[in-house]
C-alpha positions in Angstrom: 0.0 0.0 0.0 2.9 2.3 0.8 4.3 1.8 -2.7 1.0 2.6 -4.3 0.6 5.8 -2.3 4.1 6.7 -3.3 3.2 6.3 -7.0 0.0 8.4 -6.5 1.9 11.2 -4.9 4.7 11.3 -7.5 2.2 11.3 -10.4 0.3 14.1 -8.7 3.6 16.1 -8.2 4.8 15.6 -11.8 1.5 15.8 -13.7 -1.2 17.4 -11.8 0.3 20.2 -9.6 1.4 23.2 -11.5 3.4 24.8 -8.7 6.9 25.8 -9.8 8.1 25.6 -6.2 7.3 21.8 -6.3 9.1 21.1 -9.6 11.7 18.4 -9.4 10.3 17.3 -6.0 10.0 13.6 -5.5 8.4 11.5 -2.8 11.1 8.9 -1.9 9.3 7.0 0.8 5.9 6.6 2.4 5.5 5.1 5.8 2.0 4.4 7.0 1.1 3.8 10.7 -0.3 0.4 11.6 -3.8 1.9 12.2 -3.6 3.6 8.8 -4.4 7.0 10.3 -1.0 8.6 9.7 1.4 8.7 6.8 4.9 10.1 6.7 6.0 11.2 3.3 9.7 11.7 2.8 10.7 14.0 -0.1 13.8 15.1 -2.0 14.3 17.8 -4.6 16.7 17.7 -7.5 17.7 20.8 -9.4 15.0 22.8 -7.5 16.3 26.3 -6.6 13.9 26.6 -3.7 15.2 25.7 -0.3 13.9 22.7 1.7 11.8 24.9 4.1 9.9 26.5 1.2 9.2 23.2 -0.5 8.0 21.7 2.8 5.6 24.6 3.3 4.2 24.1 -0.3 3.8 20.4 0.3 1.9 21.0 3.5 -0.4 23.5 1.6 -0.9 20.8 -1.0 -1.8 18.0 1.5 -5.5 18.5 0.8 -4.9 17.9 -2.9 -2.9 14.7 -2.0 -5.8 13.5 0.2 -8.2 13.9 -2.7 -5.9 11.8 -4.9 -6.0 9.0 -2.3 -9.8 9.2 -2.1 -10.0 9.2 -5.9 -7.8 6.1 -6.2 -10.1 4.3 -3.7 -7.1 2.7 -2.3 -8.0 3.2 1.4 -11.2 3.5 3.4 -9.8 6.2 5.6 -7.6 9.0 4.5 -4.5 9.3 6.6 -3.1 12.5 8.1 -0.1 13.5 6.0 3.2 14.7 7.4 6.2 15.6 5.3 9.9 15.1 6.0 13.0 15.9 4.0 14.9 12.8 3.0 18.6 13.6 3.6 19.9 10.5 1.8 21.3 12.4 -1.2 23.0 15.0 1.1 24.6 12.3 3.1 25.7 10.4 0.0 27.3 13.6 -1.4 29.2 14.2 1.8 30.5 10.6 1.8 31.6 10.9 -1.9 33.4 14.2 -1.1 35.1 12.6 1.9 36.2 9.5 -0.1 37.5 11.7 -3.0 39.6 13.8 -0.6 41.0 10.7 1.1 41.8 9.2 -2.2 43.6 12.4 -3.3 45.4 12.5 0.0 46.6 8.9 -0.1 47.3 8.6 -3.8 50.0 6.1 -4.3 52.0 6.5 -7.5 54.0 3.3 -6.9 51.0 1.1 -6.8 50.8 -1.4 -9.6 47.6 -3.6 -9.7 49.3 -6.1 -12.0 52.0 -7.0 -9.5 52.4 -10.7 -8.6 52.9 -11.3 -4.9 54.6 -14.6 -5.7 57.6 -12.8 -7.1 58.2 -11.3 -3.7 57.8 -14.4 -1.6 60.8 -16.6 -0.8 60.1 -20.0 -2.2 61.8 -22.5 0.1 63.0 -20.7 3.2 59.9 -20.8 5.4 58.6 -24.2 4.4 58.1 -26.8 7.2 59.3 -30.3 6.8 56.6 -32.5 8.2 58.7 -35.6 8.5 61.0 -33.8 10.9 58.1 -32.6 12.9 56.7 -36.2 13.4 60.0 -37.2 15.0 59.5 -34.6 17.7 56.2 -36.2 18.8 57.5 -39.8 19.1 58.3 -39.3 22.8 54.7 -38.8 23.7 52.5 -41.8 24.4 48.9 -41.2 23.3 47.3 -44.2 25.0 43.5 -44.1 25.0 43.3 -46.0 28.3 45.2 -43.3 30.2 42.9 -40.6 28.9 39.8 -42.3 30.4 41.2 -42.4 33.9 
């Protein structure tokens, strides 16, 4: 039901509302309470020059229109109270991308060669263990099962 409401709201925003302050606004998520009385709508805006507060005010003013869209779709018996929240996912992702790019620039390693073969740098025979010699070390121990039971 949440996905259907999201589709209804996005169609209303893109095709039915002629408010320039709401251009490029997208409903990213709809969360409905268990009793279906309340719905939280998370929005984002791409390439919209208006600030988030202005967009939020216009969405609140348009909430009656959104409720009419729900009623017209006959999706729910009761029309939920709508509340709008800014979805900060894009802002957070942009900050993470910026942080990663600065770290990458800071730690750029010109000597790194992805085609390097680690086997060329390992000593072949120096650290190998001779298992036959190791078995001789354990001959002094008597592993008798009868003694373990006592």
